[in-house]
Structures are given as structure tokens and as C-alpha cells.
N, C-alpha and C positions, 0 to 999 in steps of 0.2 A: 829567386826570392828566398831570403833566409827566414827561419822561424822567428827571429827577433823582429824582422820587418813585418811579418804577418801579424804578430802580437801587437805591434804598434798600430797597425791599421784597424784591427779589431777594437782596441781600446779607444781609438778616435771615434769609431762608429758608435760604441756603447755610451760615449759621453756627448754625442751630437744630439742636441734637443730636437732639431728639425727632423732628423732621421728617426728618432724614437717616436716622435709625434706621428710621423707617417706610418710607422709600423703599427702603432696603436689604432689609428684610423682604419688601416687595412684590416686589422683583426676585428674591429667592430663591424666593418662592412661584411666580412665573411660570416660572422656570427648572425647578423641580421638576414643575410642571404639564406643561410641554413634554416632559420626560423620560417622565412617566407616560402622556401621550397617545400617545407613540411606541410604548409597550409594550402598551397596552390599548385597548379600545374607548372611543370618546368617550361612548357611552351609559352606560358604567359610571363613568368618571372625572368627567365634568362634574357629574352630580347630587351626587357626594360633596363637591364644593367648597362646597355649601350648609352643610356642617358648620361652616364659619367663622362662620355666624350663631349656632350653638349656643355656640361658644367666646366670642363677643362677649357673649352674654347672661350666661354664667357669670362672665366677667371683670367685667362691669358690676356684677353683684350682689355678688360675693365679694371683688373687689379694690378697686373704686371705691365700694363701698357704696351703689350706686344702687338706687332702688326699681324692681323689675321686676314689672309687674302679672301677674296670673294668666293673662290672655289671651295674653300674650307667652310664658309657659311652655307653654301649650297649643300655640302655634305651634312652639316648640322641640321639643316631643314629636312633633309631626307631621313635622318635618324629620328627626328621628332615625328615626322609623318609615319614612319614604320612603327615606332613605339605606339603611336596613336591608333594605327590599324590593328595592332596586336591587342591592345586594350579594348578597342571597340568590338573586335571579334569575340572576346571573352564575354562581353555583356550580351551579345546577340546569340550566344550558344544556348541551345535548349537545356534547361536545368533538369537534372535527374531527380526524381522523387524517390527517396529511399523507401523500399517496401519491407515488410517483415521478412526476416531471414528464416529459411526452413532448413532444419538439420537434414543432412543427407539420408539418415535412416528413416525419416518420415516424408521424404519427397514423394510426390505423386508418381505412380507407375513403378515404384520400387517394391519388390517382393522379397521376403526373407525366406 
């Protein structure tokens, strides 16, 4: 592949509105993911990202009119069940009550 051909492909990509929209949406997703990961546990947020597969199946079926086989719907149901279990386990987790922080120099049992 020549440099001229690579340049032509790059120009086509940079002027493709659907491609640019997809890149923008992906950047927004990762920005929101970083914000959520800063606020919550990774063990809660990361499994919930699998709900993207659920949206993909629904969009494929109802917007693009693609045939989605029954086994794929079973997989979608399992993803929803798993995400629900992860979310439920977060709600039932005992909450930590933050106590006052004690500097190491004044901690009980410490002598100077």
C-alpha cells in the first residue's frame, strides 16, 4: 500500500460523518466511564458497561431490522440478569461509616 493510498483512506475517514460521530460518542462514553470509576467501585461500574451489548441487540432488531436469533436474546437476558445482580449486591453491601482520622503521631500505643 502506497503513502498516497494511505493518505486517501485517512482523508475519507476524516470526512465521514458517521465515523466521526462514532468517535465522538466513544470519547463521551470513556469520559463518563472515568467520572463514574472515580466515584464508585470498579466492581460495580465495569460489569454495567456490558449493558451496551443489550442496547446493540435492541438497535439491531428495532432500528436496523436485523434478525436477532433467540440464542442472542437469551444472552441479552443473562447480561441484564448479571448487571442486575451486580447492582443489587452493591445495594445490600454494608455501608462504611467514616470515622475521624487519627494522625500516626497521635495514634494510641505510639510512644515517642
